[in-house]
GUBAKE-254174 format. One record per residue: x, y, z of N, C-alpha, C in turn; residue in three letters. Coordinates in steps of 0.2 Angstrom, whole numbers, plus 5000, padded with zeros to 4 digits. Example, Ala and Ser with C-alpha at 12.3 -4.5 7.8 and 13.67 -1.06 7.14 Angstrom:
<nodes>
506649725039506249785039506649845039ALA/506449895035506849955036506450005039SER/
</nodes>
This chain:
<nodes>
511749954989512049924995511449884999UNK/511549815000511049775003511149785011UNK/510749745014510749755022511349725025UNK/511649675022512249645024512849695023UNK/512849725017513449775016513349835020UNK/512749855021512649915025512749905032UNK/512649845035512749825042513549825043UNK/513849795038514549785039514949855038UNK/514649895034514949965034514850005040UNK/514249995043514150035050514550005055UNK/514649935055515149905060515849935059UNK/516049935053516749965052516850035054UNK/516350075053516350145055516450145063UNK/516050105066516050105074516650075076UNK/516950025073517650005075518150055074UNK/518150095069518650145067518550195072UNK/517950205075517850265080518150245087UNK/518250175088518450155094517850155100UNK/517250165098516750165103516450095104UNK/516250075110515950015111515150015108UNK/514949955107514249945104513749965109UNK/513849955115513349975120513250055120UNK/513850085120513750155121513450185114UNK/513650155109513350185102512550175102UNK/512350115104511650095104511250145109UNK/511550155115511250205120511150275117UNK/511650295113511650365110511150365104UNK/511150305101510650305095509950285097UNK/509850285103509150265106508850205103UNK/509350145104509050085102509450035107UNK/509149975107509449925111510149895108UNK/510549865112511149845110511049785105UNK/510549745106510349685102510149705095UNK/509749765095509549795088510149815084UNK/510649845088511249875084511649815082UNK/511649755086512049695084511749665078UNK/511049665077510749635072510849675065UNK/510849745066510949785060511649775058UNK/512149775062512849765060512949695057UNK/512649645060512749575057512349565051UNK/511949615048511549605042510949565043UNK/510649555049510049515050509449565050UNK/509549625051509049675052509149735047UNK/508749755043508849805038508649875042UNK/509049915043508949985047508550035043UNK/508150075046507850125042508350185042UNK/508150225037508550285037508650325043UNK/508150325047508250355054508650325058UNK/508650255058509150215062509850235060UNK/509950235054510650245051510850315053UNK/510450365053510650435055510750435062UNK/510450405066510550405073511250375075UNK/511350315072511950275073512550325071UNK/512550355065513050395063513150455067UNK/512550485069512650545074513050525080UNK/512850465083513250445089513950435087UNK/514150415081514850405080515150465078UNK/514850515077515150585075515450595069UNK/515150555064515450555057515250625053UNK/515550635048515450705044514750705041UNK/514550755039513850765036513850735029UNK/514450735026514450695019514350625020UNK/514750595025514650515026513950505028UNK/513650545033512950535035512450535029UNK/512550585025512050595019512150535015UNK/512750505013512850455009512550385012UNK/512650375018512350315021511650315022UNK/511350375024510650375025510250365018UNK/510550395013510250385006510250305004UNK/510850275006510850205005510350165009UNK/510250185015509750155019509050165016UNK/508950225014508250245011508150205004UNK/508650195000508650154994508450084996UNK/508850055001508749985003508049965006UNK/507750015009507050005011506550025006UNK/506650035000506150034995506349984990UNK/505849934989505949874985505449874979UNK/505649864973505249864968505249794964UNK/504749764963504649694960504249704953UNK/504549694948504249704941503649654941UNK/503149674937502549634937502649574933UNK/503149574928503349514924503649464928UNK/503949484934504249434938503749404943UNK/503249444945502749424949502249374945UNK/502149384938501849344934502149274933UNK/502849284933503249214932503149174938UNK/503149204944503149164950502449144952UNK/501949174948501249164950500849214953UNK/500449254949500149314952499649294958UNK/499449224958499049204964499449204970UNK/500049194970500449194976500549264979UNK/500449314974500449384977499749394981UNK/499249364979498649364983498749334990UNK/499149284990499249244996499649295001UNK/500149324998500649375002500249435005UNK/499749455000499349515003498849495008UNK/498649435008498149405013498549405019UNK/499149375019499549375025499649435028UNK/499849485024499949555027499349585030UNK/498749575027498149605029497949565036UNK/498149505037497949465043498349495049UNK/498949525048499349545053499249625055UNK/498949655050498849735051498249745055UNK/498249805058497649835062497349885058UNK/497649935055497349985051497649985044UNK/497149995039497349995032497050065029UNK/497450095025497250155022497450145014UNK/496950145010496950135003496750184999UNK/497150214994496950264990496950234983UNK/496450244979496450214972496050264967UNK/496450294962496150344958495950314951UNK/496050244950495950214944495450154944UNK/495450114949495050054949494750044956UNK/494150004956493849984962494449944966UNK/494549964972495049924976494849844976UNK/495449804976495349734975494849704981UNK/494949734987494549704992493749724991UNK/493649764987492949784986492649754979UNK/493049724975492849704968492349644968UNK/491949644964491549584962491949534958UNK/491649474958492049424954492149444947UNK/491549474944491649494937492149544936UNK/492149594940492649654940493349624940UNK/493449574945494149554946494349514940UNK/493949474937494049444930494249494925UNK/493849544924494049594919494649624920UNK/494849644927495449674928496049634927UNK/496049564929496549524928496749494921UNK/496249494917496249474910496849514906UNK/496949574908497449614905498149584906UNK/498249534911498949504912498949444907UNK/498449424903498549364899498749304902UNK/498349284908498449224912498149164908UNK/498349114910498049044908497349044912UNK/496949004910496249004913496348974920UNK/496848924921496948904928497248954932UNK/497748994930498049044934497549104936UNK/497149114931496549164932496149144937UNK/495849084937495449054942495749054949UNK/496349034949496649034956496749104959UNK/496949154954497049224956496349254959UNK/495849244955495149264957494949234964UNK/495049174964494949144971495349174977UNK/495949184975496349214980496149284982UNK/495949324977495749394979495049384983UNK/494649344981493949334985494049314992UNK/494549264993494749245000495049305004UNK/495349345001495649405004495049455007UNK/494549455004493949495005493649475012UNK/493849425015493549405022493749455027UNK/494349485026494549545030494049595031UNK/493649605026493149655027492649645032UNK/492649585035492149565040492449555046UNK/493049575047493449565053493349635057UNK/492949635063492849695066493449725070UNK/494049675070494649705074495049745069UNK/494849755063495249795058494949855057UNK/495249905056495049975053495249985046UNK/494749985042494849985034494650055032UNK/495050095029494950165026495050165019UNK/494550175015494650175007494450245005UNK/494850275000494750334997494750314989UNK/494250324985494250324978494050384975UNK/494250394969494050454965493450444961UNK/493050494960492350484956492550444949UNK/493050464945493150424939493150344940UNK/493350324946493450254947492750224946UNK/492250254949491550234948491250234941UNK/491550274937491350284930491750244925UNK/492350224926492750194922492450124920UNK/492350114913491950054911492449994911UNK/492549954916492949894916492449834914UNK/491849834916491349784914490749814911UNK/490249774908489649804905489249844910UNK/488749884908488349924912488049894918UNK/487749834917487349794922487849774927UNK/488449754925488949724930489249784934UNK/489349844931489549904934489049924939UNK/488449924938487949934943487949884949UNK/488049824948488149774953488749794957UNK/489349814954489949834957489849894962UNK/489449944960489350004964488849984969UNK/488449934968487949914974488449884979UNK/488949844977489349814982489749864986UNK/489949914983490349974987489850004992UNK/489250014990488750044994488649995000UNK/488549934999488449885004489049885009UNK/489649875007490249875011490349935015UNK/490149995012490250055016489850065022UNK/489350015023488850025029489149985035UNK/489749945034490049905039490349955044UNK/490249945051490449995056491250005056UNK/491649955054492349965054492649985047UNK/492249995043492450015036492250085035UNK/492750125032492650195030492750205023UNK/492250225019492350225012492250295010UNK/492650335007492550405004492650404997UNK/492350454994492450464986492650534985UNK/493150554982493350614980492950634974UNK/492450684974492050704968492450754964UNK/492250744957492550794952492350864953UNK/491850874957491550944958491950984963UNK/492450954967492750984972493451014969UNK/493651074971494251094969494851064973UNK/495351034969495850994972496551034972UNK/496951024977497551054978498151004977UNK/497950944976498450884976498250844969UNK/498750804967498650764961498550684963UNK/498150654960498050584961498450544956UNK/499150544959499650514954499550434953UNK/499450394958499350324958499050294964UNK/498950234963498650194969499150184974UNK/498950184981499450154986499050134992UNK/499350084996499050065002499550075007UNK/499350095013499750105019499450055024UNK/499950015027499749965032500049985039UNK/499650005044499850015050500450075051UNK/500450115046500950175046501650145046UNK/501750085044502350055043502650035037UNK/502150025032502349995025501850025020UNK/502150045015501650065009501850025003UNK/501250005000501349964993501050014988UNK/501450024983501350074977501250034971UNK/500750034967500750004960500850054955UNK/501350034951501550074945501450034939UNK/501550064933501450024927501849964926UNK/502449964929502949914927503049874934UNK/502949894940503149854946502649874952UNK/502749834957502449844963503049874968UNK/502949924971503549954975503349954982UNK/503749924987503649924994504049974997UNK/503750015001504150075005504050065012UNK/504650065016504650055023504950105027UNK/505350155024505650205027505150255030UNK/505150265037504650305040504450365037UNK/505050405035504950465032504550465026UNK/504650415022504250405016503550385017UNK/503450335022502850315024502350375026UNK/502650425030502350485032502050525026UNK/502450525020502250565015501550535012UNK/501550475012500950435009500350445014UNK/500450445020499950455025499650525025UNK/500150575024499950645023499550655016UNK/499750625011499350625005498650595006UNK/498650545009497950505010497550555014UNK/497750585019497350625024497150695020UNK/497550715015497350775011496750755007UNK/496750705004496150685000495550665004UNK/495750645010495150625014494750685016UNK/495150745017494750805019494250825014UNK/494450815008493950845002493550784999UNK/493450735003493050675000492350675003UNK/491950645000491250635002491250565006UNK/490850565012490750505016490050495018UNK/489950435020489250415023488750425018UNK/488150465020487550465015487750505009UNK/488150555010488350595004488750554999UNK/489150515001489550474997489050424994UNK/488650394998488150334995487750364990UNK/487550434991487050464986487350474979UNK/488050494979488450494973488450434970UNK/488650374973488750314970488050284968UNK/487550294971486850274969486650304963UNK/486850374962486650414956487050384950UNK/487650364951488050334945487850264944UNK/487650234949487350164948486750164944UNK/486350214945485650224942485750234934UNK/486350274933486450294926486650234922UNK/487050184925487150124922486550074921UNK/486150074926485550034925485050064920UNK/485050134919484650164914484950144907UNK/485550144907485850134900485750064898UNK/485750014903485649944902484949934899UNK/484449964902483749964900483649984893UNK/484050034891483950064884484350024879UNK/484749974881485149944876484749894872UNK/
</nodes>
């Protein structure tokens, strides 16, 4: 059920109830204009919006559960990587840059790779080559990702990164380049508005590092899976990711302790390079 169908169904339920839009909007704790946009299909309601509207209409629990689940599904969008590749992966960098320019707070959890905003050009190229892009598309995508990194130096943003220790050790590029990548992480971590934490392997964990995700302003989550990028906007689901982020945050190293760990791993790569 898309937003037009969902809106039309909600309008039909309201008409069947005989209640005026203003009264329903008031009971649902929203403005009449918002309810109108939802019913007209110009605004996609959250699952909470739908639940409040249906509560105001006094429908059965069965109907409420059905429509709330439809709203939850509608606010989770998945786009396969093959489709993103077809339209141009560099366009995805442009879209991400636009989102990052509008946000105030970013929370990013990454258990597999150095986050894109922290990557060196060599690391970016190595990551993107797995998509088998043409040299032109690869160059444009690398440029797009590097342009996005300007947000790191915007003091009006709060950027919070959590990575796991294996991220620092996973050999995406040769040892000397890995050392340079870790130096960049150390450098960026010293920015006043950037908080960078590392979950060490030596700490007992109570949660699992399932996959990477990004939370922007507690309103939207982007999840990267093997086959697709998933965008989540339902507040209840967003809260789950915020909670997961904060759980890893509590057990992660920060500031000098974090930098000491990163420096020790960097030195291992440098020693390996010298002996090659």
